N, C-alpha and C positions, 0 to 999 in steps of 0.2 A: 090572489085578489089580480084582476087583470091590470095592466099599464093603463087603460080608458078608467079605472076607477081610483087610481091612487092620489092620495091627498095633494092639492094644489102645492101645499108648502113644500112636500118632498121633491114635487116638481120644479118648484123654483129653485131650492138648494142644489138640484141636480145640475140644472141648467147654468146656474150660475158658476157651481164647481167646475162643470165644463168649459165654460167659457174661459175661466182661468187656466185651467189646465191645457188647453189645447191653445192659448192664446201666445205662445212661444215662439220666437224665431230667432236662434243664434242668438240665446242668453237674452233677450230684450222681451217682456211683455207687452203686448200691444192691446189696442183697446176691443174690447168685446165687438165693438160696432163693424170692426174691419170684417169679420167673419159674415158670409150670408147666411138668411135664413136656411137654406137648405142644408149649409155644413151642420147647423146647429142641429137642426132635425133630426141627421144622422147620428149624432151624438146622443140625443135624447134616446134615439132606437137602441142605443149599445150601452144604456144606462144598467147599472147593478153588478155585482159582484160577478156574474156568472159570464156577461159578456166581457169585461175588462180581462178575467182568465183566459179567455179563447184568444185575445188579440198576440200577435205574433212577437216572440221574445227572444228570437236566435239573434246573439250577436258574435259574429265573426272576428275573433281577436287574430287578424291578420297583419302579418308586421308591413308595414308600407316600406315601399322603395327604398331601397338602400345603396348608397353608394358603395362604389368597388373600387378597388384601390391594387395601381400595379407598382410592383417595386424590383430592383434589380435584384441580382441573385444574392447579395448581402442579406436580404428580408429586412433590412433597413431605409436604404434612397430608394424614394420613390419617384418614380417615373411618370405617373400620370396617375389623374382620378378619370372615373367614368361613370355618369348618372344621370338620369333623369329628373331625378329631384335631389338637390344635396343633402343631402341626410344619412345619420349612422345612429341607430340607437345606442344607448348606455342605458347601464344599470342605475338603481335608484343609488347605490354606494357611489357611485360617480356623478352625482349630483349635489352640489352644495346645498346645505340646508337653507341659507338664505334662497334659493330658487325655491324650493319646496315651501318655503312660507310665502315667499312672496307673490307665486299664482293662487294660492287659497286667500292674500290676503287684496287679490286683484278679482277674484273671480266668485268666491264662496266663503263668505267668512265662517258659517257653519258647518263645514266639510266634514269636521270629525264628531260631529255631534247626529247629522243625521242618516240614512239609510239609503240613500239615493235620491231622494225627493225630500227638498223642502216644504213641509205643507206651510208652515207659519209664512212663510216667504212668499207663497205663490198667494195666500190671501191677503199678505201686505201688498203685493204688486197689482192685484185685481182689484181691490179696493181703491188704492190710488190712482189706479188707469181710469177706473170708471168714475172717480171723481174729476177728472181731468188734470190731474197732477202730472208732473212730468213721468215720462214712461219710464217705470223700472224692470229690471231683470230679475226672474226667478229662477232660472235652467241652472241646477246644479252642476260641480265641476263632473261627475258622474253621468249627468245626462249629456253634457258636452261632450266625453269620452264616446259616450254611445253614439252620437252624430257622428262624431269622427271615422270611428272605427268604422261603423257600417257603410259610412261612404267609401273608403278605402278595401273594403271587403267586398265593394260592388264587384261582379263580374261582366258585368255589361254598361256601358255608359247612362242607360235607363235605369238602372238599379242605383249608381250613383246618386240619378236626380231624385229618385224617390225616398234614398235617404235623408235628404234634407227639404222636401218642398215643405210650403207652408198649407198644410192641412191638419186640421184637427185630430181626425184617425193617427195621424203619425207622431201627433206630440204626446197624445196618451199611451202610444206604443212606447214609444221613448222613454217615457216614466216607469213602464213596466219594467223595459228592459235593464233599466238604471238600478231598480229593487231587486234585480237578477244579478246583475254586477257585483253589487255590496256584498251577495252572500258569495259569488265566487271569487273575488278578489278583497285581499288587504287595502286599506286605505293606502299604503305607501304604494303597491302595485299599481293601484288607478292612478298616484300620481304620476309614477314612473312613465306609464304607457301614454297618458296626456300628454307629458311634455316629449316624449319622442313623437308623435303624431302633430301637436301644435304647429301651427305656421308663423314664423317670425319676420315675414318680406325678405325682399332682398335675394329671392331664391333660397332662403334658408327655410329646410324644416327641421322640425324638431330642435331638441335644446342643443345638441353637439353641434349643429348649422347654425344656431343662432350664436352662440358661445365662439366661435372660430369666424362668423362672418363680421359681426361685430367688434368682436375685442381679442380675436387671434391668442383664444386660449380654452382651455378644458373646462366644461360644465361645471367640474368642481372646485375650480377657484374663481367661481364669480363672488363678485362682492356685494354687498345689500346694493347699493346704487344699480350695478350693473344688473343683479338680478330683477329689481322693482322696473327697470326700463325693460326687459325682456317681456316680464308678465304684463307688461300694461299694453304692448303690442299685438298680445292675441288675438285680443278683441277687435282690433282694426290696424291691420298691419302699414296698411298705405296710410291712413289718416295720420298714424302716431309715428310716422318715420321718422326719426331724428337727423337722418341725412339730407332731407328736402326741406326747401326756406318754409313750406307751408306747416309740414309736420314737426318741424321742431320744438317750437314753442309747445306745441300739444302733448308731445310725448315729453317734454320736460314737466308739465301740469299735472300730467296723469301719473310720470312718474314719483313725484313728491307725493300725490294724492296716496298712491300704493304706499308708499314709507311711513305717510302718517296712519295708514290702516296698519302696518306692522306694528307700531306702537301700540295703537288701540287692542290689538289683539295679543300685545304681549310678548312678541314674538324679538323686539326688540327695545333697548331701550330709547330713550329721549336723547342723550347724548349719542347715540351709535345714528341716531336718524339724524341728527342736525350735521356731524359731518359726512354722512351719506349724500344729502343734498347739496353740500358745496363739491362733489365732483362733477366734474365737467359731463355733456353729453358727449357721444362720440359722434362727429360727422361726417365720417368715411367708413366704406367696408372692405370687407379683403375676401371676395370670394374666390375659392379656388378654380383653376384651369380645368377645363372639361374635356377630355379626349386628348389625342396626340398631336394637334396643333398647338395646345399649349402647354406640352409638356416642361419641365422645369430650365432643360438646355435643349436648345433647335436641333442638337445634332442627335439626341438620342429620338427623335422623331420618328423616325426611319423605321428603328427597330419598333418602336410602339404601334405603327400603322404595320408591320409584318407581323405582330401579335394580334392585332385587331383584325386583319385579312384570314389569318391561321382561326380564331375564332370564330368568324362567322363562315366557317369552310366546316365546322364542328356539329354532326347531327345530334350528338348527345345533348347539345345546348339548346335544339328546338329545332322542330320541322321546317323550317324556313330560316332564311337572313332575316327578317324582320322578327321571328321569336327568338332567334339568338342575339339578338341586339338588344332586345327587352331586357333577356336575362342576364347579360353583362351591363345594363345599365342601372338595375334595380335588385340584381341578386346579393349585392353585398359581400362580393367576393373580396380573398386577401390572396393576390398572384404573385407568386414569387417567381421571376422570368428567370432567363437564365444570362440575361445580361451582365457581363462582365464588366464593373466601372472602370475598373484599371485598364483593361483592353481598350474597351471604348473610348476611356480619356485620351490613352497612347495613341490610339489609331488618328482621331480628331486633330491632337497636336502635332503628330507628324505630318499631315496632311498639310494643315493650316503653314507649317514652315516649305513647303515646297509650292503650295498651289492655293488661290484665293478664292474665296467664295463666288467673286464677281467675275470670272473667267470663264469661257466659253467652253473648254474643255475639261472635262468631270474626271474628277480621281476617285473611284468604287472601291470599299473595302468591305471585305465580310469575312469573319473570323469564325469557326466552328469547333467544337471541342471531338475529336477522335473518340469512336466506341459509343457516344450517347447520342450525338446529334445536335448537341444543345449548341445554340446560335448563341454565340460570345460579344460580338460587337459587328455591327452595321454604321458604316461610316463613311463620308462626301464632302467634299467642298461646297457643300450647298446647305441651305436651310431649312428644316422641313417645315416649313410655313406655306400658306395659301398666299397666292402673287397679289400683292397688294396693287398690281396694276405699273409696276414699274421696272418689271423683267423687261430685258429690251426683245426687239422682235425677233423671232426664231430665225437662224443662218440658212435653214433647208427653203430653196425656193420656191419649192413644191408647196409648201405650207399656207394654210389658209390666211386669206386677209385677218388680220389681228392677232393671229397666234404669236403666242409670245415664248421666249426660250424658257430652258429649266432653270436659269441662275439669274440672282442668287437662292430666288427660293421656289420651292417645289415641293408637292405633296406626292408627286409620281414615284414609284416602286422602283426608281432607277437602281437600285443595287440586288434587288431580289427578283424581280421580273413580275409580271401579273397586271391586273388591270390596263391593258393595252401596249405593257411594256413586255417586246419579246424577249430583247438581251443584244448581245452585240458579240461579233466574231471575237475570237481570242487567240487564233493562232496556234502555236506549236503546243500548247499544252493539252492538245486533243491527242498528242501521239502518245500517251500514254497509256489510252485506250486499244492501240494498235499492239502495244508490248505486251497487256494483259493477253490479250486475245491470241497472240502467238506465244506465250509460256501457257495457256492454256490447251493450246494446240500440240503442246510437248518439244518446242524448240526450245533450246537454253537462251541465258544470258549472252552466250560466246557466241550465238550464230552469227555467223557475217555473212556480208552481202559486198561486194565489189562494184563502185560506181564512179561515174565521172561528176562534174559538177551539174549536169544536165542529164537526164532519164526519161528516155522515150517507153510511156508503158502502154498497155494494152487496153486500157479504159477507152472507149469510142466517146467521141466530142463534137461537135460542130465544126468541119473545115475553119469557117470563118471566126473561131473563139479567139482571142487572144494567147487562150492557154494550149491552142492544137499546136503539135510538131508542125515544121514547116510543110506545106504540100502533102499534108494526112489529115485523118479525121481521128488522130490520138492524140491524148492529153500528153503534155510534156510537162514536166517540173523541174525546176533550178533550184539551186541551194542560195545563200543568202551572198555565201564569197564563192568566188572560181576556185579558192583553195582547199575547199571541202571536198575533197575527192580521195580516192582510195578505197582501203577495205575498213568496214566500219563492226563493232558489232553491238551490243542494244546497252554496255553501258558505255562508249566512246559515242555511238549515232544519237542515244540521248543526253550526253553531255555535251556534245556540242550542236545537237538540234539541226542533223543532216537530214534534209528532206529528201534524198535520192536512197536515203540507206528505209527511212519510215515509209515512204511509199511504194516500193517493192517488196516491203516487208508486209504490208498491208493487202498487196494483191497476191501474196502467197498465204495468206491466211483467208481472206475472201473479205472484204468492206462489210458485209451484213453479218459477220461475226464480230467484226467490231465496232459495228454500230449497237449489237446486242449488249455487249461488255459496257457500251456508254449508257444504257438504258438500267441495267443492273446496278450501274454505280450512278443511278439517281439524276441522269441528265435529262430535262425537261426541253422538248424541242415545242415552242408554243408558236413560231411562224409556220402558217400554213405551206408557205414554200419549201420550208425545211422538210416539215414532214410530208411532202409528196414526195422529195427526193430518195425519202426511206421507209415511204409506209410499207413495201414487201421486201423482202429478202433479196428478190430479184432487182427491183429498183436499185436498192443500196448496192447490190453486187458491181454496178456500176458506175458509182460514187468513188471519182477516183481521190479528188481533192478533200475528202470528209478527215483525213489523219491530219490535216494542216488546220483545222480548226474554223472552218468557212461558216459552219452553220452557227445560229444565235444562241450565246449562252450570257449565263449572269454570274458576278463573282461568288455567291452564294452556291451554285452550282458545281463550280469547278474546287471551291474551297471543300465541299463534302463529299467528290467525287474523289479528290485527292484524301480525304480525311479516311475512306476505305482502305488505304493502303497500311496507315498507321493502325486503323480497328482490325487489323489480320485478315483483311476481307470481308467484313460484315461491314454492310452499307446499312445507316440508322438514319431515318426520316429526319429531316430538319426540324427542331422544335423549339419553339421561344419558352419552354415553361420548364422550370424545375420542380414546382409544386404548386398547385392550386386549393385554396381554402376556401369552403362553402362559406356561409354566413354563420353557421353553428358551430364552426373550427374544424368539422370533419373534412378529411383529406378526398379531394376528387382525382380520381386515376385518369384523367384526359392528360394526354403530354408528355407523359412519361418514354422514354426512349422506347424506339420501334425498330429494331434490325432485324436485318434479313442477310441470309448469306450470300454475297454477290459471287465470290469466288474463294477458290480453297487459299488457306492461310499459307502456305509456302508459295503459291503462285504471288500473292499479294505481297510476302517479303523480299522475293526477287524484284520485283518489281518497284519496290522503296529502295532496294539495294541501289539500281540503276539510276534510280530519281535522287540520289544523294550526288551525283556526279555534276548535273548544271548548276547546283550552287555551291560547289566549291568545296563541298566535304567529301570524304573517303568511301568508298564502298567495300564493304568486309569481304566480297567475295574477287572482286575483279578488281581492273585498274582503269580508271575514269577516263585520262589522256587529254582532259580539257573541261571548261565549263563555260556558260556562258553569263553568269553571275557568279565569279569568285569572291567576292564581296560577304555575300551573303553569308556563309560561315564564318569568316574573318571577322565580321561584326557580332552575330550572333553567337559564337564559341560554346554552342551546345549541339549535339546529333542533330540534323535536319534533312529535309530531302524537298525537293520541289521541281519547277520548270518556268522558264521564260517562253512568253508569246509574242509573237507579233505577224501582223497580217501585210497584204501587199501593199505599199502607198504608207505602209508605218501608219494606217487607219486604228490602228489599235496596238497598245503595249501591254502586256500583262504581265504577272508573275505570281506563282504561288509556291508558300515556303511552310512547309509542316514540320511540326516534333510532337513528340507522344500527347502533349498537353495541348496544343493547337493547331490549327491549320489556318492558315491567311492567304486570300485570294484577293489581287487587287487588279484593276483594269484602269486604263486611262483611254478616255473615249470623248465622243461628242454625240450626248445622247440625242441631240436634236435633230441630226444630218447624218445616216450613213454612210453617203456617198462625199463625205466633205475634204477639201484637200489639205488639212491641218497634218503636220506630222508628229505623231504624239512619241513622248521621249521617256525612253527608258531611265534615263538619269533623274525623272521625276518621280515614278513611279515605283522603281525597284529600292529606292533608299528608305521609300515610305512603309513598304512594307517589311523590308530586314529590320529596318530599325524597331519598327510597331512590336516585331515576336521578339528582338532584344529587351525592349522594354519589359516585356511582358515574361520572359524567362530570368530575368534578372534575380537573382537569391535564389534559385529553385536548382538543386542538384541536377549533374547530368544525367539524361537516363537514355540508353543507348537502345537501338531496335533491337528486334529478335533477329536473331542470326538466319538465314534462309538455310535449308539442304543443300548439299554442294550439288 
């Protein structure tokens, strides 16, 4: 029989049924009159089992965006949370029975008796709505889940719109999908997925977030009253928000209504209901911080920011920075970083004993583990925080109008470089690269050079330069003290930081060889001016002052370069990662130690032996004859090595100290203006570095360095 010859009664019933089926919108049956005749004719054309079966029924069971949590190396101390939506899925076993019951009492009393579509509910709603009664809903929990799942499974904005748009066809397809879902999943699985997708307002998505934001507790610990409140908010999170003046009375009424429903459904007793109704509603929320500017303590923000920048540079997390950020903020990762809480807190404590967050000159500390490249600490006398407009004007007279200084608050990577931060001159800590280059060329630690307090080099320089020897076009170098003259070897020259030993040693080796060592040891030349000076071996060959540390570097650069010595010549790329876990708890390989041989083991051991001299320790093969910071070993009391650094005019003061377990580098600088007139003080930076190392090594057994060959 053709459709044109079908009995009118069947046509009328089909039309009425279609009106009821298709009048659903977000769980509310609206009047059939709201649909235009064109929509109705479309449904009539689709009537019949064949047409119904042909409707799309695919539901993508895709997890919604999940919170990523970033922890310290102990795997317990939370550093930061990162998310687009504050949400973490929990299994049904982690959701209180009261919550499971409350959502049924709120949204679908017949949930456990239907197969996805409540036919009686649809008929009841249709008749009521056709007769002008208060609008009733007939959308089951399963149908609501279908709608949310399709919206979250959408791959384009248009697909998301189509998943929830108000059309008869979509409503019928939703019902078919609900019937299929009930075949694929158990009732408990549907409730679990529903509650993990549902919005609860105030930035809370899913039951875990709802429990945390409103009650600061796990979903498994929700009381009857708390569960009823949350269940009531799903229908309209803004209208039933108890934290707003307008929403509070409506939230209270709806909560109590749901509690009554729970009694009616025999989920709880009358006595339990009465007690639940006496509980006061929450009036405040506890939404967690999002990102590095909202970490638990501001001093951890620099490390958090380094991690974020590291992640953004990793291609395994996406083809471009946008994709990588989306992956970070929606992937539900558990990231155990390399941050050592003890090392970080000790560094910050020592800094604040010597320097204030409100002072212009910055103390910057970086700690790294030899042999792995894992960053253990990044601290400064700054808070990692957005400038609230109260930072003073920059001391740099060339800074633009309105440019503010980096204290007390900054989000600039002043410890690690990047993001427009090139670094700072570090001074004589660079002499280590010259020593390694000389050892690689076959010179011994006992290689001696005799010179006065001033040395005329063969490096060409403009005659007008203050560094030119008088009346010549050659570079002249002087020592910090006129007493530093005579015959020195690598132990004594490094121990006393003799310029007139290391510049001629660099001449003998070739500056280009020294630059090459520095690059193998991980130094990054971010300044275009520095890169021009060393862009070719020929250009580097004439760079006489290189060994004196006049190029820009950061504490992290130097800490890791010196860690290469304790790592037996293996350079390990700096990493903020201990282990990354995906949302399914599987391990992600990214961030694990990546090491390459930078120099031969015996070269590294010999250089380290000489580097024990500047910090007051004893060399295993030779005699130091003095040091620039004898207090370091005296305070630390463990085998150590390192070097001090000072630039012209004391514009920078630096100290690096290393052990088998940790290498710490500290700079004292003015990060806002390189050409300042302030004098940096070793009496400030040096104790901060060696006291931090002493704190870290406290309680650890002495561990001697490997003895180099004779």
